[in-house]
N, C-alpha and C positions, 0 to 999 in steps of 0.2 A: 769947378772942382767940388766934389762932395766934401762937406765939413770934416767928416771922420772916415773918409775913404782911403784907398790905397795911395793916391797921390799925396794927400795930407800926411799920411804916415811916413812916406819917403821924405817929405819936407821936414817933419819933426826929427827923423833919424839924421838927416843932413845937418840939422842944427846941433844935435847931440854929439855927432862924431868928432868935431874939433875939440870938444871938452874931454872926451875919453881917450883921444889919441889912438894908440895901437890896440886898445882893448876891443876884442871882438866877442860879444856874448854868445855862448853856445846854448845856454839854458836861460829861461825866464822864470821868475818866481813871483807870485802875487801873495802878499802877506795880509791876512785878515785881521780883524779887531784884536788888538793886544799882542800880536806876534811880531811887532816891529823890532824886537831885540835881536832878531837874527842878523840884522845889518851890522851889528857889532862884531860878528865873526868874519865879515868880508874884508879881506886884506887888500892893501894898495888900491883903495877904492876912490872913486869920484862920486860925489853926491850932488844931485841936481834937483832943486825944488820943482814940483810939478808946474807951478806958475811960471817957470822960466822955459818950459817946453812948449813950443807952438801947438795949440789945440787943446792943451790941458789946463783946466782951472785949478785953483787950490781946493783942498778937501775941507770938509766941514764937520766930520764925525769924530767924536772922541775915540782914541785908540788907533787912529790912522795918521801917520806922520806926514804923508803927502810928499814923498820924494823918491826919485829913482837913484839907486845905488848900483854902480857898475864896478866890479872888481873880481878878485879871485876868492873862491870858496871851495875847499876840498879839492884843489887841483884843477878846477874848471873856471873859466870866465863866465860870470853870471850877471844878469840884469835883474835886480831885485826891486820890485815895485812895492814900496812900504806904504800901504794904504791903497784904497780903491774908491771908485765912484759908484753911487747907487741910484737906481731909478727913483727911489723915494725922496731923493734930494731935489728932484725936478729935472734930472739929466735924461736925455734920450738914451736908449739902450746902445745906440751906436757909439756914444761917448764912453759908456761903462766898459765897452770892449775895445776901445781905441788903444789903450796901452798894449794890448796883445798885438795889434797891427804894428805898433812902433817896435816892439820887441822882435817881431818877425823881420821887419825892415832892417833892423840892426844885425840880423843873422841868426837869432835864436830859432831852434827847430824843435825844442821840447819845452813843455810848460808844466810847472808845479803850482797848483792852486791850493789855497788854504782859506778856511773860514771858521767863524764861530757859529754854532748851530744849536737849536733846541732839540732835545732828545724826544723822539716820538716812540721809538721802540722801548717797551716797558723794561727790557732787560738792561738798558743803558744806565750809566750813572754820570753825574757831573764830573768832568775831568777825563772821560774816555776820549781816545783818539780813534776816529773812524776812517778807514780807507774808503774813499768814494768809489763804489762799483758802477753806479749809473745815476741819472738824475731825472726828476720830473719837473718840467717847465710849466708851472701853474700860473705864470703870468700870461701865457698864451701870446707872448710877443717875442720878437727875435731881433738881434742887432743886424741881421742880414736883410731886413726889410728895406725895400727900395730898389733902385736900379742896380743891376749886377755890373761890376766893372769888367773890362776886357781881361780875359785870362783867368778869372775867378770862377770857382765852382758855384753854380746856381743852386743846386740841391745836394749839399754835402751829406755823406753817409755818417750816421751817428750810432751805428750798431756797435762800435768799439770806442765810444767817446773817451772812456777812461781806460787807457791801454792796459791790456791784461798782463803783458810782460812786465811793465813798469810797476803795476800793482804787486806782482809777485816779488819784485825787488824790495819794495817797501816792507812786505811781510818778512822777507829774509833778514833785512836790516833790523827790524823790530825784534825778531827772535834772537839775533846775535847780541842786541843791546839789552835784552830782557824787558822790552817795552810791549805790553799787551795792546794789540790793535784789533779793533772791531771792523766788520765789513758792513756796508749798508748803502741804501739809496737816499740821496739828498733831494729834497723838494724845495723849489724856490717859489715863494709868494712875494707880492710886491712890497709889503710893509707900508709905512714904518710901524704900524700897530702890531703888537704880538698877536698870535693866533688865538681864537676862541677855543674852548674845549670841544665844541662841535666840529670846528675845522680840524682839530688835531685827530678826532675820531675818524673824520673823512680821510685824512692823510694816511692814517694807519691802514684803513681799508684799501686805499690805493697802492699800498706797498712801500710807503716812505718810512725810513728809519730816523731821519733827521730833517729839520726844516730851517731855512734861513732866507736871506733877502739879497743874495748875490751869486757870483760864481758861474751860473749857467750861461750868461751872455759871453763871458770870457772863454769858456770851454767851447761854445758854439763857434765863436770866431776862430779859435785856434784850430778846430777841426776843418773849418772851411779852408784855412791856409795850409793844411796838411801837417800841422804840428802834432806831435805825440803829447798826451796829457795824462797826468796823474794828480791826485790830490788828497788832502786830509781835512776832515771836519773835526773841530774840537767841540765835544758836547759840553757846553758851558752851563746848561741848566736843563731841567726836565720841562717839557712843554706843558701848556695849560691843560689841566685835567689829569696829567700824569702825576704832577705834584700840585699841592694846594697852595704853595707859596706864591706870592705875587712876583711877576717877572720885572726885572730892572736891568738896564744896560750896565750898571756898575757891577752887577753880579757876573756879567759876561767878561768884563775886563779882569775881575778878580780871579776867575777860573783860568782864563788863558795865561795870566801871570803865573799861576801855580804850576801849570804844566809846560810852560815855555821851555824849560831846560830839556825836557824829554823831546819836545817837538823839534828843537834846534838840533839835538843830537841825531834825530831820525833823518832830518833833511840833509845834514852834513854827510851822514853815512850813505844816504841814497845817491847824492851827487858823486861821491867818491866811487861808488859802484857802477855809475853810468858808463 
């Protein structure tokens, strides 16, 4: 059995199912750095630490609670992954995307991803919320590397990785709530060091609007599984060379905390509109 393959995901889901009873998640949500407060909006929920789920270790990055919360949010049953795993922690990409396999095995067919990102686009400001239109995988690695399991798509189509209709719903909700949303392309680099000014100039030339160290493996896995995906990047700081200020993870958490209420309102409205 592959450590983070389909069979392992079904085993993890089988271990989770008795804990959540009749709850059947329709949607999965991955919360990035500093956005864990959304779990407080989940009603009648069950909380499971990652370390108690077969195949998932505990998390090690500040701002990531490391727990699965299953319950009701805006009238839908959701599986909220409060925190994620990163390749820079030494994890294989197959593990970084394993929560998505688990969500799919539990029944979720749509995915909402979120992350904290550096602003590459010069018109962005710290605290902006960017609807992800597309991504650049500049790690040049994939969670799908390795033997393909029976029934899985070997070469998944990524031409509509971030579902156009679901992105439209986000903009409609944002307009209704008076929340200004940006659009842009998210680029993933391996980290954990922040980008150099030269790398940021390269990213801008390549068409990136924001840069971070996550999300792409999750989206790739979701698309292989046939899940619809949408997502938000919180621009927590301006990338090196855009701003002369030193970059620090505490700044990331401070900014996400500042915009968390808007983010949570946007997600609640989007789920209600699904």
